[in-house]
Backbone bond lengths (Angstrom), bond angles and torsions (degrees), N, CA, C in turn:
res aa  C-N    CA-C-N  psi(-1)  N-CA   C-N-CA  omega(-1)  CA-C   N-CA-C  phi
1 M - - - 1.471 - - 1.517 108.04 -
2 H 1.347 115.03 120.14 1.452 117.24 -177.90 1.510 109.41 -157.31
3 V 1.324 115.49 160.60 1.457 122.74 173.02 1.513 107.14 -103.89
4 T 1.318 118.00 124.37 1.444 121.03 -174.08 1.512 111.26 -65.45
5 A 1.343 115.68 149.21 1.456 120.76 -179.26 1.528 110.69 -64.45
6 R 1.326 115.86 -35.21 1.460 119.28 179.78 1.526 111.51 -63.70
7 A 1.331 115.78 -44.94 1.465 119.53 -179.98 1.517 110.97 -64.61
8 A 1.342 117.48 -41.41 1.460 120.81 178.98 1.530 110.85 -63.13
9 K 1.340 116.03 -38.20 1.460 119.89 178.44 1.519 110.93 -64.78
10 Q 1.341 116.55 -40.59 1.453 120.49 178.66 1.522 111.45 -62.69
11 L 1.337 117.53 -40.58 1.456 120.78 176.58 1.519 110.92 -61.14
12 G 1.333 116.29 -41.14 1.455 119.86 179.61 1.519 112.76 -64.04
13 V 1.344 116.83 -40.33 1.465 121.03 178.25 1.520 110.58 -63.35
14 V 1.339 116.92 -43.74 1.460 120.85 178.32 1.520 110.93 -60.92
15 L 1.339 116.82 -40.61 1.463 120.94 179.54 1.518 111.46 -62.08
16 V 1.338 117.17 -46.56 1.466 121.00 -178.49 1.520 110.88 -63.86
17 L 1.345 117.23 -44.35 1.457 120.26 179.70 1.525 111.80 -63.90
18 S 1.335 116.46 -40.39 1.459 120.34 -179.85 1.518 111.46 -64.82
19 L 1.325 116.69 -40.56 1.461 120.13 178.51 1.520 111.07 -64.39
20 S 1.327 116.62 -37.81 1.455 119.72 179.12 1.522 111.56 -63.19
21 L 1.334 116.42 -39.14 1.458 120.85 -179.95 1.515 112.50 -71.57
22 L 1.349 116.16 -34.31 1.459 119.76 -173.94 1.523 113.75 -92.82
23 S 1.304 118.79 -10.42 1.461 120.76 -172.14 1.526 112.37 -63.10
24 D 1.367 116.33 -31.99 1.465 119.20 179.67 1.522 112.92 -98.35
25 A 1.325 117.25 -3.21 1.463 119.74 -174.96 1.514 113.13 -82.30
26 L 1.334 118.16 -25.05 1.462 121.49 -176.15 1.528 110.09 -121.56
27 P 1.303 120.18 97.66 1.461 121.71 178.76 1.517 111.21 -63.63
28 Q 1.318 116.36 135.34 1.463 121.59 -176.10 1.523 111.16 -78.41
29 T 1.326 115.93 139.76 1.460 121.18 175.57 1.508 109.09 -134.55
30 E 1.304 116.44 161.22 1.451 122.17 178.74 1.524 110.15 -99.73
31 Q 1.313 116.60 141.05 1.463 122.03 177.96 1.526 109.27 -88.97
32 Q 1.331 116.25 137.75 1.447 120.86 -179.07 1.527 110.46 -75.58
33 P 1.352 117.75 145.21 1.464 120.78 177.84 1.524 111.44 -57.87
34 N 1.329 116.02 141.86 1.463 124.22 176.25 1.531 113.61 64.96
35 H 1.303 116.93 8.89 1.463 120.11 178.61 1.522 109.30 -93.80
36 R 1.308 116.78 124.05 1.469 122.00 -177.77 1.518 109.88 -97.42
37 T 1.328 116.44 129.00 1.458 121.52 178.70 1.525 109.88 -120.20
38 H 1.341 114.97 151.05 1.454 122.25 179.48 1.526 108.31 -121.73
39 H 1.340 116.36 132.17 1.455 121.78 178.94 1.522 109.52 -132.07
40 I 1.337 116.11 147.11 1.458 121.59 176.99 1.526 108.51 -146.37
41 G 1.349 115.78 145.97 1.455 118.48 -179.98 1.511 112.30 174.61
42 P 1.337 117.44 -179.19 1.457 122.11 -174.99 1.531 112.80 -80.33
43 V 1.323 114.58 157.81 1.464 123.55 173.49 1.522 107.39 -126.75
44 L 1.327 116.56 127.66 1.458 122.01 -179.85 1.526 109.17 -127.48
45 S 1.325 116.29 144.69 1.457 119.22 174.12 1.512 109.74 -154.40
46 T 1.319 115.62 152.85 1.446 122.95 174.96 1.512 108.80 -148.77
47 G 1.309 116.28 148.40 1.456 118.45 -177.97 1.507 112.27 179.15
48 I 1.311 115.50 -146.79 1.460 122.82 -174.34 1.516 108.53 -124.58
49 G 1.320 116.13 133.92 1.453 121.42 179.23 1.512 111.64 -122.34
50 S 1.318 115.28 154.48 1.457 122.28 176.85 1.519 108.42 -140.33
51 H 1.332 116.09 132.99 1.462 121.17 -174.90 1.522 108.86 -136.16
52 R 1.325 115.74 126.73 1.467 121.05 177.55 1.525 108.78 -127.96
53 E 1.326 115.89 129.64 1.457 122.70 -178.31 1.526 109.01 -127.14
54 D 1.344 115.88 101.53 1.464 120.46 -176.04 1.522 113.28 -74.52
55 L 1.331 118.34 -10.17 1.458 119.81 172.08 1.525 111.46 -63.93
56 V 1.334 116.17 -23.64 1.458 120.80 -179.35 1.523 111.02 -110.19
57 V 1.341 116.14 -59.03 1.458 120.73 -176.88 1.528 108.67 -155.72
58 P 1.330 118.51 135.66 1.479 120.54 -179.06 1.527 112.26 -82.14
59 I 1.323 115.61 57.96 1.460 122.43 179.37 1.527 107.33 -132.60
60 S 1.307 116.60 137.73 1.459 119.73 -179.36 1.525 110.61 -86.14
61 F 1.335 114.14 144.50 1.455 122.77 174.34 1.531 107.34 -110.33
62 D 1.328 117.22 129.13 1.456 122.05 -173.54 1.519 110.52 -126.20
63 G 1.331 116.01 151.01 1.455 119.27 177.29 1.514 112.26 169.53
64 P 1.331 116.69 -177.20 1.463 121.36 -177.02 1.523 111.98 -72.48
65 V 1.329 114.95 145.75 1.462 123.29 177.53 1.519 108.47 -124.59
66 F 1.337 115.90 134.65 1.461 121.87 177.99 1.523 108.91 -125.49
67 S 1.324 115.85 136.61 1.467 120.90 -177.04 1.521 109.90 -132.50
68 L 1.324 114.38 144.82 1.460 121.69 178.09 1.522 108.33 -142.52
69 G 1.323 116.07 136.84 1.459 118.44 -179.23 1.508 111.75 -168.33
70 A 1.323 114.51 -157.80 1.456 120.96 -177.58 1.520 109.18 -145.47
71 G 1.317 115.44 153.85 1.456 121.22 179.00 1.517 111.28 -132.34
72 Y 1.309 115.69 149.61 1.464 122.64 177.98 1.520 107.54 -134.97
73 T 1.328 117.09 132.97 1.461 122.09 -175.20 1.522 110.29 -133.19
74 V 1.323 115.60 133.08 1.463 122.78 170.06 1.523 106.23 -121.87
75 R 1.315 117.30 120.26 1.460 118.26 -174.34 1.522 112.22 -140.93
76 T 1.320 113.82 152.63 1.458 123.81 168.38 1.520 106.91 -125.85
77 V 1.320 116.65 -173.88 1.460 119.63 178.71 1.525 111.12 -64.50
78 R 1.348 117.38 -30.59 1.461 120.34 -172.61 1.526 115.04 -116.94
79 S 1.315 118.75 2.06 1.462 119.63 178.51 1.517 109.48 -151.28
80 C 1.338 115.69 157.67 1.452 120.38 -178.13 1.524 109.43 -151.24
81 L 1.325 116.16 128.21 1.455 123.34 174.60 1.520 107.68 -112.02
82 R 1.334 116.98 125.12 1.464 121.60 -178.66 1.526 110.08 -125.11
83 L 1.320 114.88 147.88 1.462 121.70 175.58 1.521 106.89 -137.24
84 R 1.342 115.92 123.50 1.460 120.48 -179.96 1.515 109.97 -124.92
85 L 1.337 115.69 129.97 1.456 122.63 174.21 1.521 107.06 -118.00
86 L 1.339 116.20 125.34 1.463 119.93 -172.32 1.525 109.78 -140.59
87 A 1.334 115.82 132.74 1.468 122.62 174.33 1.525 107.96 -116.58
88 S 1.339 116.53 134.17 1.461 121.48 -176.38 1.519 110.87 -128.45
89 A 1.327 115.13 150.75 1.461 121.75 175.94 1.518 108.34 -139.81
90 A 1.338 116.21 143.52 1.459 120.91 -178.05 1.527 109.89 -140.65
91 L 1.309 115.55 137.42 1.458 122.93 171.97 1.522 106.79 -105.74
92 L 1.333 116.52 112.25 1.452 121.72 -169.93 1.532 111.04 -113.65
93 E 1.329 114.81 160.22 1.461 120.85 -179.70 1.517 108.66 -152.96
94 N 1.346 117.42 139.81 1.458 119.74 176.61 1.525 110.37 -93.42
95 R 1.323 116.26 -176.61 1.463 119.83 -174.51 1.527 112.80 -70.28
96 F 1.336 117.29 -11.13 1.461 121.25 176.46 1.527 111.71 -99.43
97 S 1.335 116.42 11.45 1.467 123.68 -179.99 1.517 112.85 66.98
98 H 1.330 118.19 23.98 1.461 122.15 171.89 1.526 108.29 -83.32
99 E 1.334 116.48 133.82 1.458 120.69 -173.90 1.526 112.14 -94.47
100 A 1.312 114.19 154.11 1.466 122.33 173.60 1.526 107.62 -146.23
101 Y 1.333 115.58 159.64 1.453 121.64 -178.88 1.528 108.95 -129.50
102 A 1.308 115.69 137.27 1.463 120.13 -179.32 1.521 109.38 -132.30
103 V 1.317 115.20 140.56 1.463 121.58 173.29 1.518 108.02 -132.41
104 A 1.319 116.41 152.02 1.462 120.57 -178.56 1.524 109.39 -146.48
105 L 1.317 115.16 146.77 1.460 123.10 173.63 1.522 108.29 -126.54
106 E 1.329 115.60 138.00 1.461 120.35 -179.21 1.524 109.96 -138.24
107 L 1.319 115.88 132.96 1.458 123.35 167.85 1.521 106.37 -122.20
108 R 1.345 116.81 116.76 1.470 120.91 -172.93 1.525 110.52 -127.40
109 P 1.337 118.04 90.03 1.465 119.81 169.33 1.529 109.88 -82.22
110 S 1.323 116.02 142.52 1.469 119.60 178.74 1.522 109.45 -150.13
111 W 1.313 114.83 153.31 1.470 122.62 177.87 1.516 108.11 -135.27
112 T 1.335 116.59 129.61 1.459 121.77 178.39 1.524 109.62 -130.52
113 K 1.320 114.74 155.50 1.467 122.30 -178.41 1.522 109.13 -136.56
114 L 1.322 115.74 141.20 1.458 121.21 176.72 1.520 109.73 -69.57
115 V 1.349 116.92 121.87 1.457 121.10 -178.96 1.523 112.82 -115.34
116 W 1.329 117.39 -15.37 1.467 119.81 179.82 1.514 109.06 -154.75
117 S 1.336 115.79 136.69 1.449 122.10 176.51 1.521 107.47 -133.79
118 G 1.325 115.76 123.31 1.452 120.20 -175.52 1.512 112.76 -118.06
119 P 1.331 116.62 -170.37 1.465 120.70 179.98 1.521 111.33 -65.82
120 L 1.324 115.77 160.52 1.461 123.06 179.22 1.525 111.83 60.52
121 D 1.341 116.26 31.22 1.467 122.13 176.72 1.521 112.25 56.49
122 R 1.306 115.82 44.00 1.469 120.61 174.56 1.520 109.10 -97.30
123 Q 1.321 116.09 139.01 1.456 121.03 -176.38 1.524 110.28 -138.90
124 F 1.332 113.80 150.03 1.465 119.33 171.64 1.519 108.14 -125.45
125 W 1.320 115.63 128.27 1.450 123.45 178.61 1.523 108.86 -116.63
126 C 1.311 116.81 146.56 1.458 119.82 174.61 1.524 109.06 -142.37
127 G 1.323 115.23 160.23 1.457 119.62 -178.17 1.510 111.20 177.99
128 I 1.325 115.80 -151.90 1.457 121.30 -177.65 1.525 109.47 -135.30
129 A 1.330 115.03 159.49 1.462 122.53 174.17 1.521 108.11 -136.93
130 L 1.325 115.24 154.89 1.466 121.67 178.07 1.525 109.07 -126.82
131 P 1.338 117.94 68.48 1.467 119.99 -177.09 1.528 112.15 -70.12
132 L 1.329 115.46 129.85 1.459 123.91 173.82 1.523 106.38 -112.32
133 Q 1.343 116.49 114.33 1.457 120.25 -171.18 1.528 111.22 -132.83
134 M 1.322 115.21 137.66 1.455 122.82 175.52 1.525 107.89 -128.86
135 R 1.340 116.79 124.50 1.463 121.50 -177.92 1.526 107.93 -127.28
136 N 1.323 117.02 115.40 1.462 123.04 -177.37 1.522 110.55 -110.42
137 L 1.331 115.20 143.59 1.466 122.08 179.99 1.517 109.52 -133.18
138 F 1.327 115.73 133.01 1.460 121.84 176.33 1.519 108.13 -125.43
139 M 1.338 116.75 122.48 1.461 122.70 -178.80 1.524 108.91 -113.06
140 D 1.315 115.92 97.35 1.454 121.99 -173.28 1.524 111.88 -62.24
141 T 1.323 117.80 -41.45 1.459 121.27 -175.51 1.518 112.37 -72.66
142 W 1.325 116.78 -40.63 1.455 120.52 -172.51 1.528 112.70 -89.30
143 D 1.321 117.07 -33.82 1.469 120.29 -179.67 1.523 108.59 -160.67
144 D 1.339 115.32 96.97 1.464 119.02 -178.25 1.523 112.55 -91.75
145 A 1.326 117.55 10.31 1.461 121.25 -176.93 1.526 112.97 -108.28
146 H 1.331 117.34 -10.71 1.462 119.44 -173.08 1.523 111.03 -135.46
147 L 1.317 113.77 155.16 1.459 122.51 176.35 1.528 108.77 -104.89
148 Y 1.336 116.27 143.82 1.466 122.01 178.17 1.524 108.42 -122.36
149 W 1.324 115.38 143.03 1.462 117.96 -172.44 1.533 111.90 -152.81
150 L 1.325 113.30 164.29 1.460 123.42 167.95 1.523 106.52 -140.03
151 T 1.326 116.95 111.65 1.464 123.02 179.39 1.519 108.66 -116.52
152 T 1.325 116.59 130.59 1.458 121.24 -179.05 1.525 110.17 -135.56
153 H 1.321 115.63 136.28 1.460 123.65 171.45 1.525 106.24 -120.14
154 S 1.327 117.02 107.33 1.458 120.95 -163.03 1.519 113.55 -120.37
155 L 1.325 114.22 160.74 1.460 124.03 164.38 1.520 106.55 -111.50
156 A 1.337 116.84 121.13 1.457 121.27 -174.13 1.520 110.95 -123.55
157 A 1.316 115.67 144.75 1.460 122.19 170.34 1.529 108.48 -86.44
158 V 1.343 116.47 140.61 1.462 121.91 -175.95 1.522 109.45 -123.37
159 G 1.311 115.69 135.42 1.456 121.56 173.03 1.519 110.33 -133.16
160 E 1.326 116.83 136.89 1.467 122.01 178.40 1.526 109.66 -131.84
161 Y 1.325 116.23 135.15 1.457 121.56 175.41 1.518 108.02 -117.91
162 H 1.344 116.83 121.14 1.457 123.05 -176.33 1.532 109.59 -110.16
163 T 1.319 116.19 139.37 1.461 122.57 173.84 1.515 108.58 -136.89
164 R 1.323 117.05 127.92 1.463 119.65 179.98 1.525 110.40 -70.29
165 L 1.332 116.09 136.80 1.452 123.22 177.43 1.522 109.02 -116.00
166 P 1.317 118.56 134.44 1.469 120.39 178.81 1.529 111.01 -58.56
167 Y 1.319 115.61 128.21 1.466 124.76 175.00 1.533 114.41 69.95
168 L 1.310 119.51 -7.91 1.464 121.06 -174.47 1.517 113.79 -112.83
169 G 1.311 118.37 -16.79 1.457 120.68 -176.61 1.519 110.78 107.21
170 Y 1.343 116.30 -121.15 1.454 121.85 -179.55 1.520 110.27 -126.33
171 S 1.317 115.26 142.76 1.459 119.17 163.81 1.529 107.03 -89.09
172 V 1.311 116.23 139.07 1.457 122.05 -176.89 1.516 108.82 -129.13
173 V 1.322 116.00 124.45 1.462 121.95 171.29 1.520 106.45 -111.38
174 R 1.323 116.86 117.57 1.462 121.95 -175.46 1.522 110.14 -123.09
175 L 1.330 115.44 136.73 1.452 122.11 175.64 1.516 109.85 -127.54
176 D 1.336 116.62 123.20 1.459 123.11 171.28 1.522 107.44 -105.49
177 L 1.332 116.46 122.91 1.461 120.82 -177.00 1.523 109.59 -125.94
178 P 1.347 118.17 100.75 1.464 120.11 177.62 1.527 111.25 -62.19
179 I 1.327 115.79 136.81 1.457 120.19 -178.74 1.528 112.57 -113.56
180 M 1.324 117.59 -18.94 1.458 121.29 176.45 1.519 108.80 -165.12
181 G 1.344 115.81 161.52 1.450 118.05 178.50 1.510 112.64 168.64
182 L 1.311 115.14 -174.07 1.456 123.40 178.22 1.524 109.02 -103.32
183 V 1.327 115.99 134.12 1.462 121.53 -174.61 1.526 109.35 -128.33
184 S 1.334 116.29 134.26 1.467 122.32 175.24 1.525 109.08 -120.14
185 R 1.334 115.14 131.75 1.470 122.46 177.92 1.531 108.37 -135.60
186 P 1.332 118.11 157.26 1.460 119.56 176.08 1.530 110.31 -65.55
187 P 1.336 117.78 153.35 1.464 119.69 176.47 1.523 111.30 -69.87
188 D 1.322 115.17 158.06 1.464 120.43 179.73 1.524 111.29 -66.90
189 S 1.323 116.52 -32.85 1.465 121.59 178.77 1.527 109.28 -122.17
190 R 1.330 116.85 132.83 1.457 122.06 179.90 1.527 109.95 -97.19
191 Y 1.331 115.12 136.51 1.454 120.35 178.98 1.532 112.41 -95.26
192 Q 1.326 116.63 -12.97 1.458 120.90 177.76 1.519 109.30 -104.50
193 Q 1.321 116.56 126.79 1.450 119.95 178.08 1.517 111.14 -67.98
194 Q 1.319 116.41 -36.05 1.451 122.10 178.29 1.529 108.92 -134.31
195 E 1.337 116.99 116.73 1.454 120.86 177.23 1.527 109.61 -83.18
196 P 1.338 117.82 154.78 1.473 121.33 -177.51 1.523 112.25 -76.37
197 L 1.320 116.30 67.37 1.462 120.86 -176.54 1.517 112.70 -71.27
198 N 1.326 117.51 -15.58 1.463 120.21 177.79 1.523 112.71 -80.30
199 H 1.346 117.13 -4.15 1.459 121.74 175.88 1.535 108.91 -99.42
200 V 1.316 116.16 120.46 1.470 120.48 -178.06 1.525 110.98 -60.10
201 S 1.314 117.13 -36.86 1.465 120.47 -177.23 1.520 112.34 -61.48
202 Y 1.339 116.77 -29.92 1.465 119.81 -179.14 1.529 111.52 -64.85
203 H 1.317 117.01 -31.54 1.462 121.47 -179.42 1.530 111.66 -70.59
204 F 1.327 117.05 -11.71 1.461 122.06 174.39 1.528 111.60 -106.53
205 S 1.321 117.51 -39.61 1.466 120.50 -175.70 1.528 112.44 -71.18
206 A 1.319 117.99 -45.30 1.467 120.12 -178.58 1.529 112.54 -63.65
207 P 1.341 119.51 -46.74 1.465 119.18 179.86 1.526 114.19 -69.69
208 N 1.316 118.32 -9.25 1.462 120.63 179.39 1.521 111.33 -116.50
209 S 1.322 115.34 43.04 1.464 121.88 176.50 1.526 109.18 -136.29
210 S 1.306 115.66 162.56 1.478 121.98 175.67 1.523 112.05 56.35
211 F 1.325 116.72 53.30 1.461 120.75 178.46 1.523 110.98 -77.73
212 A 1.320 115.27 147.13 1.458 122.55 174.43 1.526 108.54 -128.13
213 F 1.327 116.10 140.55 1.462 119.99 178.56 1.521 109.37 -77.97
214 K 1.344 116.13 131.07 1.459 121.54 179.75 1.522 109.92 -138.82
215 S 1.310 115.15 150.53 1.459 121.87 175.20 1.526 108.69 -99.30
216 I 1.313 115.68 -171.81 1.462 120.94 -178.33 1.531 112.16 -62.50
217 W 1.335 117.45 -21.07 1.463 120.41 177.60 1.528 111.43 -81.47
218 G 1.332 117.60 -18.57 1.454 121.10 -179.12 1.517 114.08 -92.11
219 Y 1.326 117.12 -21.57 1.461 121.97 173.86 1.522 108.22 -161.25
220 Q 1.329 116.00 155.19 1.454 121.87 179.41 1.524 108.61 -131.08
221 S 1.335 115.13 137.74 1.464 119.65 -178.72 1.533 110.65 -151.77
222 P 1.341 118.41 58.84 1.468 119.70 179.77 1.528 111.68 -74.26
223 L 1.318 114.73 151.71 1.466 123.07 174.05 1.520 107.58 -127.79
224 L 1.332 116.50 129.60 1.463 122.34 178.55 1.524 108.55 -123.33
225 Q 1.335 115.92 127.88 1.456 121.70 176.21 1.523 109.91 -121.29
226 I 1.324 115.88 138.09 1.460 123.22 173.11 1.527 105.80 -125.37
227 L 1.331 116.65 106.20 1.459 121.38 -166.65 1.519 112.06 -128.81
228 I 1.316 114.05 158.50 1.455 122.64 161.96 1.530 106.37 -104.66
229 R 1.319 117.41 122.26 1.460 122.46 -178.66 1.522 108.70 -115.58
230 R 1.313 114.81 126.70 1.460 119.10 -175.73 1.514 110.08 -138.20
231 G 1.330 117.30 135.53 1.447 122.08 179.93 1.510 111.63 -115.31
232 S 1.310 115.85 153.16 1.457 122.46 174.39 1.522 107.79 -137.73
233 K 1.325 117.41 -176.33 1.458 120.27 -177.59 1.517 112.13 -60.59
234 G 1.331 117.16 -34.47 1.449 118.63 -175.70 1.505 115.00 -122.76
235 A 1.343 118.90 6.71 1.458 119.46 -172.80 1.522 110.98 -149.56
236 L 1.324 114.00 159.61 1.463 122.74 175.93 1.520 106.67 -136.46
237 M 1.336 117.10 123.58 1.447 121.66 -173.81 1.524 110.81 -122.31
238 N 1.342 116.24 138.34 1.453 123.20 172.17 1.521 109.21 -126.62
239 L 1.318 116.63 135.11 1.459 121.41 177.90 1.521 108.52 -144.51
240 G 1.323 116.91 130.18 1.457 118.82 179.21 1.508 112.14 169.78
241 L 1.317 114.89 -156.95 1.457 122.22 -177.10 1.519 110.41 -111.75
242 E 1.324 115.52 145.30 1.459 122.27 176.39 1.522 109.11 -129.22
243 F 1.337 115.16 130.16 1.458 121.54 178.55 1.530 108.12 -119.09
244 T 1.331 116.67 129.92 1.462 120.86 176.17 1.518 109.44 -129.54
245 L 1.319 115.58 141.33 1.458 122.41 176.48 1.518 107.99 -133.78
246 D 1.323 116.56 124.76 1.464 122.56 177.79 1.519 108.81 -120.96
247 H 1.328 116.03 130.89 1.466 120.75 -179.55 1.514 109.61 -144.97
248 C 1.321 115.83 134.06 1.462 121.99 172.38 1.527 107.67 -140.18
249 P 1.343 118.16 128.16 1.471 120.36 -174.69 1.524 114.81 -87.61
250 A 1.332 118.36 -5.49 1.461 119.39 -174.79 1.530 109.90 -124.47
251 P 1.341 118.09 144.22 1.472 126.51 -1.89 1.523 113.13 -73.50
252 Q 1.332 116.78 -20.44 1.456 123.62 167.97 1.525 107.01 -138.10
253 D 1.319 116.11 163.28 1.467 119.56 -177.16 1.522 111.53 -63.19
254 T 1.319 114.75 139.10 1.460 122.00 165.24 1.517 108.14 -131.44
255 W 1.331 116.29 138.19 1.455 122.63 -179.70 1.523 108.63 -129.20
256 I 1.327 116.83 133.22 1.462 122.27 177.01 1.525 107.56 -133.98
257 L 1.320 115.82 121.21 1.469 121.53 -178.41 1.521 109.05 -126.04
258 N 1.341 116.23 130.92 1.463 121.29 177.44 1.523 109.76 -131.75
259 T 1.326 115.71 133.91 1.459 122.88 172.35 1.518 106.75 -123.27
260 R 1.354 116.31 115.86 1.461 119.27 -170.52 1.516 112.16 -134.16
261 L 1.318 114.95 146.15 1.458 122.06 168.00 1.518 107.26 -85.15
262 L 1.333 116.72 121.51 1.467 122.38 -172.13 1.519 110.13 -112.85
263 F 1.327 115.22 135.75 1.458 121.02 176.34 1.518 109.05 -138.52
264 S 1.329 116.50 131.49 1.460 121.26 174.25 1.522 108.71 -136.57
265 Y 1.310 114.52 143.22 1.465 121.36 178.97 1.514 107.87 -136.60
266 Q 1.327 116.03 120.11 1.462 120.25 -175.64 1.531 110.28 -123.35
267 W 1.344 113.83 134.86 1.457 120.17 178.19 1.522 110.30 -92.63
268 K 1.304 115.41 145.97 1.454 120.62 177.37 1.524 110.27 -73.90
269 I 1.344 116.49 128.29 1.461 120.09 -179.24 1.542 111.89 -119.64
270 G 1.317 117.26 0.30 1.460 119.05 178.52 1.503 111.48 176.84
């Protein structure tokens, strides 16, 4: 399971070109102390995904991933509350040209607070996140009778490092690291020869049943963002790369890797 160097290079070129186009579009402004602002707007991302499910076959399926959602932000100079809702879809294929389909839903509330401010406008923020994530996989060629999933409801530690960039705003490196949570996986043995995959409700009910409590040793789901964040009088913009890795070893290993170009634009509403 890997992301090709060519694809990663293409993402980097798109990022640089996009920043060049947007650098003059949003004039930078300073936020007043103790002033609370509210922003809301769309979240878009596209990139490359890889999914491996050892319950079926130890082969990775790779392909394009597209995501659409919305974000809501409440922030002051020293604290920030964020809420992100994101739906993703991927058309995947293995090295034998066997196809698979993946969909994912994510609700990620998080709260961060400024804990250190240094010279050259460098800042460190830390806080917590409560990501609720459901990732479903359907492999038509290998098993067209069953659904495979990884659902996690987590408590994560969050760290952000901000550095001011001339004319661009701030560069932001953010890491979300889940430390404990509830995890749902398909059973090792299926009792139904054919699951009701033609019922939409089953794609939600099955992945949200039979949860088990696990710590960071029982599953891993880090999220890394490298962004340019820029504010204006009426808008808040984020542009950059997002890397996610999901792994759970039970009942068999599953690995999900996504590398995406992320863009969000939020309008000030209060």
